[in-house]
C-alpha positions as CSV (number, residue, x, y, z in Angstrom):
1,M,-29.8,-37.4,-19.6
2,V,-31.1,-34.3,-19.8
3,G,-29.6,-30.8,-18.8
4,R,-26.1,-29.0,-19.5
5,L,-22.2,-28.7,-18.2
6,I,-22.2,-25.0,-16.5
7,L,-18.7,-24.1,-16.8
8,I,-17.4,-21.5,-14.4
9,L,-13.7,-20.2,-15.5
10,G,-11.6,-18.9,-12.3
11,D,-12.2,-14.9,-13.0
12,Q,-15.8,-15.5,-13.2
13,L,-16.3,-16.0,-9.1
14,T,-19.8,-13.8,-9.4
15,S,-23.1,-14.8,-7.6
16,G,-26.0,-14.1,-9.7
17,L,-24.7,-14.2,-13.1
18,P,-27.7,-14.1,-15.5
19,M,-26.4,-18.0,-16.7
20,L,-27.0,-19.5,-13.5
21,A,-29.8,-17.8,-12.9
22,A,-31.4,-19.6,-16.3
23,A,-29.4,-22.8,-14.9
24,D,-31.4,-26.3,-14.1
25,P,-29.6,-27.0,-10.2
26,A,-31.6,-30.4,-10.5
27,Q,-29.8,-31.3,-14.0
28,D,-27.5,-29.1,-15.1
29,L,-23.6,-29.6,-13.3
30,V,-21.2,-26.7,-12.6
31,V,-17.9,-27.6,-13.8
32,M,-15.2,-25.7,-12.1
33,A,-11.0,-26.8,-12.4
34,E,-7.7,-25.9,-11.3
35,V,-5.5,-27.1,-14.1
36,R,-1.5,-26.8,-14.7
37,A,-2.4,-25.3,-17.8
38,E,-3.7,-22.2,-17.0
39,G,-0.7,-21.4,-14.0
40,T,1.6,-22.1,-17.0
41,Y,0.7,-20.8,-20.0
42,V,2.9,-18.0,-18.8
43,P,4.2,-18.3,-15.1
44,H,1.9,-16.6,-13.1
45,H,3.3,-15.3,-9.9
46,P,2.5,-18.2,-7.1
47,Q,0.1,-15.5,-5.0
48,K,-1.8,-14.7,-7.8
49,I,-2.3,-18.8,-8.4
50,A,-3.1,-18.8,-4.8
51,L,-5.5,-16.2,-5.0
52,I,-7.5,-17.7,-7.7
53,L,-7.5,-21.2,-6.2
54,S,-8.4,-20.4,-3.0
55,A,-10.9,-18.1,-4.1
56,M,-12.6,-21.1,-6.8
57,R,-12.9,-23.6,-3.7
58,K,-14.8,-21.0,-1.6
59,H,-17.3,-19.8,-4.5
60,A,-17.7,-23.3,-5.2
61,L,-18.7,-24.5,-2.1
62,A,-21.1,-21.3,-2.2
63,L,-22.9,-23.0,-5.5
64,Q,-23.3,-25.7,-3.8
65,A,-24.5,-24.1,-0.6
66,Q,-27.4,-22.6,-3.5
67,G,-28.3,-26.0,-4.3
68,F,-25.9,-26.9,-7.7
69,R,-23.9,-29.9,-7.8
70,V,-20.1,-29.1,-8.6
71,A,-17.7,-31.2,-9.9
72,Y,-15.0,-29.6,-9.0
73,T,-11.5,-31.0,-10.0
74,R,-8.1,-29.7,-7.8
75,L,-5.2,-29.5,-9.0
76,D,-3.3,-33.0,-7.4
77,D,-6.6,-34.7,-8.5
78,P,-4.9,-37.9,-10.5
79,A,-7.2,-37.6,-13.1
80,N,-7.3,-34.1,-13.8
81,S,-6.3,-33.5,-17.4
82,H,-4.9,-30.2,-16.7
83,S,-6.8,-28.0,-19.4
84,I,-10.2,-26.7,-19.2
85,A,-10.8,-28.1,-22.5
86,G,-10.2,-31.9,-21.1
87,E,-12.1,-31.2,-17.7
88,L,-14.7,-30.1,-20.0
89,I,-14.6,-33.1,-22.6
90,R,-13.8,-35.4,-19.4
91,R,-17.1,-34.5,-17.4
92,A,-19.2,-35.0,-20.4
93,S,-17.9,-38.3,-21.1
94,E,-19.1,-39.3,-17.2
95,T,-21.9,-37.4,-17.6
96,G,-23.4,-38.0,-20.8
97,L,-24.3,-34.1,-21.1
98,S,-22.8,-33.1,-24.4
99,Q,-24.2,-29.4,-24.0
100,V,-22.1,-27.2,-22.7
101,W,-22.9,-22.9,-21.1
102,A,-20.1,-21.0,-20.5
103,M,-19.6,-17.1,-20.1
104,E,-17.6,-15.3,-22.8
105,P,-13.8,-16.2,-21.7
106,G,-11.6,-12.8,-20.9
107,E,-8.9,-13.8,-23.3
108,W,-8.9,-15.1,-26.9
109,R,-6.8,-18.4,-26.0
110,L,-9.7,-19.7,-23.9
111,Q,-12.3,-18.4,-26.9
112,Q,-10.8,-20.6,-29.4
113,A,-10.3,-23.6,-26.7
114,L,-14.3,-23.3,-26.6
115,D,-14.4,-22.7,-30.2
116,C,-13.2,-26.1,-30.6
117,M,-14.6,-28.0,-28.5
118,P,-16.2,-31.1,-29.5
119,L,-19.2,-30.5,-27.5
120,V,-22.5,-27.7,-28.2
121,V,-21.1,-24.9,-26.8
122,K,-23.1,-22.0,-26.2
123,I,-21.8,-18.7,-24.5
124,W,-23.8,-16.2,-22.5
125,P,-22.5,-12.6,-22.4
126,D,-20.4,-11.1,-20.1
127,P,-22.8,-8.9,-17.9
128,R,-20.1,-7.5,-15.1
129,F,-18.6,-4.7,-17.9
130,V,-21.0,-1.7,-19.3
131,A,-20.4,-1.8,-22.6
132,S,-20.4,-5.4,-24.4
133,K,-18.0,-6.1,-27.2
134,G,-20.4,-4.5,-29.2
135,E,-21.3,-2.1,-28.4
136,F,-17.5,-0.8,-28.3
137,A,-17.4,-2.0,-31.9
138,T,-20.5,0.1,-32.9
139,W,-18.5,3.2,-31.1
140,A,-15.5,2.2,-32.3
141,E,-16.5,2.0,-35.5
142,G,-15.4,5.1,-38.4
143,R,-13.7,6.8,-36.1
144,K,-10.2,7.6,-36.9
145,Q,-8.6,7.5,-33.1
146,L,-9.8,5.6,-30.6
147,R,-9.0,7.7,-27.6
148,M,-10.5,6.6,-23.8
149,E,-11.4,10.3,-22.8
150,W,-14.4,9.9,-25.3
151,F,-15.4,6.6,-24.7
152,Y,-15.3,7.3,-20.9
153,R,-18.1,10.2,-21.4
154,D,-19.9,7.6,-23.1
155,M,-19.6,5.5,-20.1
156,R,-20.8,8.3,-17.6
157,R,-23.9,9.3,-19.9
158,K,-24.7,5.7,-19.6
159,T,-24.0,5.0,-16.0
160,G,-24.9,7.8,-15.3
161,L,-22.1,8.2,-12.2
162,M,-21.1,11.8,-11.0
163,M,-23.6,13.3,-13.3
164,A,-25.9,16.4,-13.0
165,G,-28.6,15.9,-15.7
166,D,-26.6,15.4,-19.0
167,Q,-23.5,17.3,-18.0
168,P,-20.1,16.0,-15.8
169,A,-20.5,16.9,-11.6
170,G,-18.4,19.9,-11.1
171,G,-18.1,21.1,-14.6
172,Q,-15.4,19.4,-15.5
173,W,-15.6,15.4,-17.4
174,N,-12.1,15.1,-16.1
175,Y,-9.6,15.9,-13.3
176,D,-6.6,14.6,-13.9
177,H,-4.6,17.9,-13.7
178,D,-5.6,18.2,-9.7
179,N,-3.9,14.6,-9.5
180,R,0.1,15.1,-10.1
181,K,1.0,15.6,-6.8
182,P,4.2,14.4,-5.1
183,A,4.4,12.2,-2.2
184,R,6.2,12.7,1.3
185,A,6.8,9.7,3.5
186,D,4.4,9.4,6.2
187,L,4.3,7.3,8.9
188,F,0.6,7.4,9.5
189,R,-0.9,6.9,6.0
190,P,-3.3,4.4,5.9
191,Q,-2.3,0.4,4.9
192,P,-4.7,-1.8,2.8
193,P,-6.5,-4.2,5.6
194,R,-4.7,-7.8,4.8
195,F,-6.2,-11.0,5.3
196,D,-4.9,-13.9,7.5
197,P,-5.3,-17.3,5.4
198,D,-8.0,-19.7,6.6
199,A,-7.7,-23.5,6.3
200,V,-8.8,-23.4,2.7
201,T,-6.2,-21.0,1.6
202,Q,-3.6,-22.6,3.6
203,E,-4.0,-25.7,1.9
204,V,-3.9,-23.7,-1.2
205,L,-0.6,-21.9,-0.5
206,A,0.9,-25.6,0.4
207,L,-0.5,-26.9,-3.3
208,V,0.6,-23.9,-5.0
209,A,4.3,-23.9,-3.6
210,G,4.8,-27.4,-4.2
211,T,3.1,-27.2,-7.8
212,F,4.9,-24.1,-8.8
213,P,8.3,-24.0,-7.4
214,G,10.0,-21.7,-10.1
215,H,8.0,-19.4,-10.3
216,F,9.0,-15.7,-10.1
217,G,7.6,-14.3,-6.8
218,R,7.5,-14.7,-3.0
219,L,3.9,-16.8,-2.1
220,T,4.2,-15.4,1.4
221,P,3.3,-13.8,3.5
222,F,-0.2,-13.9,1.3
223,G,-2.5,-11.5,2.8
224,W,-5.2,-10.9,-0.1
225,A,-8.7,-11.5,0.5
226,T,-10.1,-15.1,-1.3
227,D,-13.5,-14.7,-1.3
228,R,-16.5,-11.9,-1.4
229,A,-17.1,-11.1,2.0
230,G,-13.3,-10.0,2.6
231,A,-13.4,-8.1,-0.9
232,L,-16.3,-5.8,0.5
233,L,-14.1,-5.0,3.8
234,A,-11.1,-4.0,1.8
235,L,-13.5,-2.2,-0.6
236,A,-15.0,-0.4,2.5
237,H,-11.6,0.1,4.2
238,F,-10.7,2.0,0.8
239,I,-13.5,4.3,0.1
240,R,-13.0,5.3,4.1
241,H,-9.3,5.8,4.6
242,A,-7.6,5.9,1.4
243,L,-9.8,7.2,-1.6
244,P,-10.0,11.1,0.2
245,Q,-6.1,11.5,-0.9
246,F,-6.2,8.9,-3.6
247,G,-6.3,11.3,-6.4
248,D,-4.2,13.6,-5.2
249,Y,-1.6,11.5,-5.1
250,Q,-2.4,8.2,-7.6
251,D,0.8,9.1,-10.0
252,A,3.6,9.1,-6.7
253,M,5.8,6.6,-5.4
254,L,7.9,6.3,-2.7
255,A,10.7,3.6,-1.8
256,G,9.4,2.7,0.9
257,D,5.8,2.8,0.2
258,A,4.8,0.3,-2.2
259,T,0.7,0.9,-1.8
260,L,-0.1,4.5,-1.0
261,Y,-3.5,5.5,-1.7
262,H,-4.0,2.9,-4.2
263,S,-6.9,0.3,-3.5
264,L,-5.7,-2.8,-4.3
265,L,-9.2,-3.9,-5.5
266,S,-8.0,-4.6,-9.2
267,P,-8.0,-8.4,-8.2
268,Y,-10.8,-8.6,-6.8
269,I,-13.0,-6.8,-9.8
270,N,-11.4,-8.9,-12.2
271,I,-11.6,-12.1,-10.6
272,G,-15.8,-11.6,-9.7
273,L,-15.4,-11.0,-6.0
274,L,-16.3,-7.2,-6.8
275,D,-18.9,-5.6,-9.4
276,P,-17.1,-2.8,-11.0
277,L,-20.0,-1.0,-10.8
278,E,-20.9,-1.1,-7.1
279,V,-17.6,-0.5,-6.8
280,C,-17.8,2.5,-8.4
281,R,-21.0,3.8,-6.8
282,A,-18.9,3.5,-3.3
283,A,-17.2,6.1,-4.6
284,E,-19.3,8.6,-5.9
285,A,-21.4,8.2,-2.6
286,A,-18.9,9.2,-0.5
287,W,-18.3,12.1,-2.7
288,A,-22.0,12.8,-2.4
289,A,-22.0,12.7,1.2
290,G,-19.0,15.2,1.2
291,Q,-16.3,12.8,2.4
292,V,-14.2,12.7,-0.6
293,P,-13.1,15.4,-2.8
294,I,-14.2,15.7,-6.9
295,N,-11.1,14.7,-8.2
296,A,-10.9,11.9,-6.0
297,A,-13.8,10.2,-6.5
298,E,-13.7,11.3,-10.5
299,G,-10.6,10.1,-11.0
300,F,-11.2,6.9,-9.7
301,I,-14.4,5.8,-11.7
302,R,-12.3,7.2,-14.2
303,Q,-10.0,4.1,-14.3
304,I,-12.9,1.5,-13.6
305,I,-15.5,2.6,-15.9
306,G,-13.4,4.4,-18.5
307,W,-9.7,2.9,-18.5
308,R,-10.9,-0.6,-17.0
309,E,-13.9,-0.7,-19.9
310,Y,-11.8,1.1,-22.8
311,V,-9.1,-1.5,-22.6
312,R,-11.2,-4.7,-22.7
313,G,-12.7,-3.4,-25.7
314,I,-9.5,-2.4,-27.0
315,Y,-8.7,-6.4,-26.8
316,W,-11.2,-7.7,-28.5
317,L,-11.6,-5.4,-31.0
318,Q,-8.3,-5.8,-32.3
319,G,-7.7,-9.6,-32.6
320,P,-6.4,-12.2,-31.7
321,D,-2.7,-11.5,-33.1
322,Y,-2.7,-8.2,-30.7
323,T,0.2,-9.5,-28.8
324,A,2.5,-9.8,-31.4
325,R,2.5,-6.6,-33.0
326,N,5.8,-4.9,-33.0
327,A,5.1,-1.5,-34.8
328,L,8.5,0.0,-33.3
329,D,10.5,-3.3,-34.1
330,H,12.1,-3.5,-30.8
331,T,13.7,-6.6,-30.3
332,R,16.3,-7.0,-27.4
333,A,16.0,-9.1,-24.6
334,L,14.2,-8.6,-22.0
335,P,17.1,-7.8,-19.2
336,P,17.8,-10.0,-16.4
337,V,17.2,-7.1,-13.7
338,Y,12.7,-7.7,-14.7
339,W,13.5,-11.0,-13.1
340,G,15.2,-9.7,-10.0
341,A,19.6,-9.5,-11.1
342,P,20.9,-6.9,-8.9
343,T,20.4,-3.2,-10.4
344,R,22.3,0.0,-9.6
345,M,19.4,1.9,-10.8
346,A,16.8,2.3,-7.3
347,C,13.5,2.7,-9.0
348,M,14.2,-0.3,-10.8
349,A,15.0,-2.2,-7.8
350,A,12.0,-0.6,-5.9
351,A,9.4,-2.1,-8.6
352,V,10.5,-5.1,-9.5
353,G,11.2,-6.1,-5.4
354,Q,7.6,-5.1,-4.6
355,T,6.3,-6.9,-7.7
356,R,8.4,-10.0,-6.5
357,D,7.0,-9.3,-2.5
358,L,3.2,-8.4,-3.5
359,A,2.4,-9.7,-6.8
360,Y,1.6,-5.5,-7.1
361,A,2.8,-2.1,-8.5
362,H,0.8,0.6,-9.2
363,H,0.2,2.1,-12.6
364,I,2.5,4.5,-12.8
365,Q,5.2,2.2,-11.5
366,R,4.3,-0.6,-14.3
367,L,3.7,2.4,-17.4
368,M,6.7,4.8,-16.2
369,V,9.4,2.6,-14.4
370,T,9.0,-0.9,-15.4
371,G,7.4,0.0,-18.7
372,N,9.3,3.0,-20.0
373,F,12.7,1.4,-19.4
374,A,11.9,-1.3,-22.0
375,L,10.4,0.7,-24.5
376,L,13.5,2.9,-24.5
377,A,16.0,0.0,-24.2
378,G,13.9,-1.2,-27.1
379,V,13.1,-4.4,-25.4
380,D,10.7,-7.1,-27.1
381,P,6.8,-6.0,-26.7
382,A,5.8,-10.0,-26.3
383,Q,8.7,-10.7,-23.8
384,V,7.6,-7.8,-22.0
385,H,3.6,-8.1,-22.4
386,E,4.6,-12.4,-21.0
387,W,6.3,-10.1,-18.4
388,Y,3.4,-8.1,-17.2
389,L,1.1,-11.3,-17.3
390,S,3.3,-13.3,-15.5
391,V,4.2,-11.1,-12.6
392,Y,0.9,-9.1,-11.3
393,I,-1.9,-10.5,-9.1
394,D,-4.6,-8.5,-11.3
395,A,-3.2,-9.2,-14.9
396,F,-5.8,-11.3,-17.3
397,E,-4.6,-10.4,-20.9
398,W,-7.8,-8.5,-21.7
399,V,-6.9,-6.0,-19.4
400,E,-3.0,-6.0,-18.9
401,A,-2.5,-6.3,-23.6
402,P,-4.1,-3.4,-24.7
403,N,-1.8,-1.6,-21.2
404,T,1.2,-3.3,-22.6
405,I,1.4,-3.5,-26.1
406,G,-0.5,-0.3,-26.3
407,M,0.3,2.2,-24.1
408,S,3.2,1.1,-22.5
409,Q,5.3,0.0,-25.6
410,F,3.5,1.6,-28.6
411,A,3.8,-1.5,-30.1
412,D,0.4,-1.0,-31.4
413,G,1.8,2.0,-33.5
414,G,-1.2,4.1,-32.0
415,V,-4.3,2.3,-31.3
416,V,-4.4,3.2,-27.9
417,G,-1.9,6.1,-27.4
418,S,-0.8,8.9,-29.7
419,K,2.6,9.1,-28.8
420,P,5.0,6.7,-26.6
421,Y,5.0,7.5,-22.8
422,V,8.4,8.0,-22.6
423,S,10.5,10.0,-20.1
424,S,14.2,10.9,-18.8
425,G,15.0,10.5,-15.3
426,A,13.0,14.0,-14.5
427,Y,9.7,12.6,-14.4
428,I,10.7,9.8,-11.8
429,D,12.6,12.2,-10.1
430,R,10.0,14.4,-10.0
431,M,6.8,11.9,-9.2
432,G,9.0,9.7,-6.8
433,D,12.1,9.6,-4.1
434,Y,14.2,6.8,-5.8
435,C,16.8,9.2,-7.4
436,G,17.8,10.4,-3.8
437,S,19.4,7.2,-2.7
438,C,20.0,5.9,-6.5
439,T,24.2,5.2,-7.0
440,Y,23.4,6.8,-10.2
441,R,22.8,10.6,-10.9
442,V,19.6,11.8,-12.1
443,K,20.9,15.5,-12.9
444,D,24.0,13.9,-14.5
445,K,23.2,13.8,-18.5
446,T,26.4,12.4,-19.6
447,G,29.3,9.7,-18.4
448,P,29.2,7.1,-16.2
449,D,27.1,8.0,-13.2
450,A,24.5,9.8,-15.7
451,C,20.7,8.0,-14.8
452,P,20.0,5.9,-17.6
453,F,16.7,6.6,-18.5
454,N,18.0,10.3,-19.4
455,L,20.7,8.7,-22.1
456,L,18.1,5.9,-23.3
457,Y,15.5,8.6,-23.8
458,W,17.4,10.8,-26.3
459,D,18.5,7.4,-27.6
460,F,14.5,6.0,-28.0
461,L,13.9,9.5,-29.5
462,I,16.6,9.8,-32.4
463,R,16.6,5.9,-33.5
464,H,12.4,6.5,-33.7
465,R,13.0,10.4,-35.3
466,D,11.4,9.5,-38.6
467,R,8.2,8.0,-36.7
468,F,7.9,10.3,-34.4
469,A,9.1,14.0,-35.6
470,A,6.1,14.9,-37.2
471,N,4.0,14.5,-33.9
472,P,2.3,17.7,-32.9
473,R,3.1,16.2,-29.3
474,M,6.6,15.1,-29.8
475,G,8.2,18.1,-31.5
476,Q,9.2,20.1,-28.9
477,M,11.6,17.4,-28.0
478,Y,13.3,17.1,-31.3
479,A,13.6,20.9,-31.4
480,T,15.4,20.7,-27.7
481,W,17.7,17.7,-29.1
482,D,18.6,20.1,-32.1
483,R,19.8,23.1,-29.9
484,M,22.3,21.0,-28.2
485,Q,25.4,21.1,-29.0
486,P,27.3,18.3,-31.6
487,D,29.6,17.2,-29.4
488,H,27.2,16.5,-26.5
489,K,24.7,14.8,-28.5
490,A,27.5,12.6,-29.5
491,R,28.5,11.5,-25.9
492,V,25.2,11.2,-25.1
493,L,24.8,8.5,-28.1
494,A,27.6,6.8,-27.6
495,D,26.9,6.6,-23.6
496,A,24.0,5.4,-24.3
497,A,25.1,2.6,-26.3
498,G,28.0,1.7,-23.6
499,F,25.2,1.2,-21.9
500,L,22.8,-1.4,-23.8
501,Q,26.2,-3.1,-24.5
502,R,27.1,-3.9,-21.0
503,M,23.2,-4.8,-20.3
504,D,23.1,-7.3,-23.4
505,A,26.5,-8.9,-22.1
506,G,24.9,-9.7,-18.9
507,Q,26.7,-6.9,-16.7
508,T,25.2,-5.2,-13.5
509,V,23.2,-2.0,-14.6
């Protein structure tokens, strides 16, 4: 038989892909498969699994409506081999087709699986990024430091987003200094739209509940959009109701408000329901119309064409061993608090609790609460990486690993960040309201009620003084330590050691 197998993965649910435009619906066969391996290589949050499976089923129906023949394997199909490679081989055997077209996958493990296929596989580039892998590698070649800010400026020039000729709109590339305001509780703050599960999604929810019962996270209530129409509604709602205040409060944290002014669009972008450039252009248009201040539009666009593009480039540039890096030699096991064990730390309870319930936490909760605590405590970065990949609805390894191994845990030794992102409790207190309800006291520097972030902050710096003392961005921290009285320094380190011993022993911390 003449024709090809056209592989569509669960994060490639985009209409109009060049690969599909070049296909012959009369002779080619689209292959899509719900397989257990993709849900269990880490124990993914059940809402993430449900989002992808429901969106896959609807995308398959849309492809069929366009005239494509689709061989779709459901999770509960008795003939399911439960791996992507296995399903391709099965469909090849059934049809006699031996050539596969696949768009480049987002993760090394899938790229390696396709490389080992006993079929002829043609890899198509993924057009849903501004910079190709090769373009990023060319940008990175010969640079001593791969800093996102410089790459971001090139992406602004390439896309023309918020540009005035060859200069940035407003005369500045970056308005981040305006985006660090703490927020107050507000009963009238807009909430992101929620979408009632339709019949397709309800069927998937029942299947996920029965197939992945032990995975961390609550499956219901489930309110994510599962098709492009819903994702477009979510985009329009964000642009109109939340983006105007997004810039000011993007780093803020509130115990009673999981989303504040954040978009919650990343899962839709990452699985292909929204195109990143259409999202950026919607933000730019709102700014141009005077509906959104420049710091909000620029800050949001920077997260997409700056940070999102940058971490994808880093992931593929650094190679498949990137997730195994451990520059600081941290070996502590991930504490049970990350899986919902009781804790006295209000910030950790809030961040982990909303992660369990929503499969979501915003970037400062991930970086400066759960990530900061793991780094200060010396947790094995591979375990931290697997946790983040497991629990967040927008987590795919290409975007998650550089954020965790690089920015959050400094396990790559400085490829992503020029210094580790660590802080005492003062930062969490300044940017959030957790400390007011915490049984620990953020103002206490030592003693049984001292905020653990205060103790572990100094413990981390002293453990790694040989590495970081000469870092120009960290010198002031060590100068502050050196001015402290010897007995106070000894008490801080002793209290930190006691805290870590209690945590290692499984006690509530």
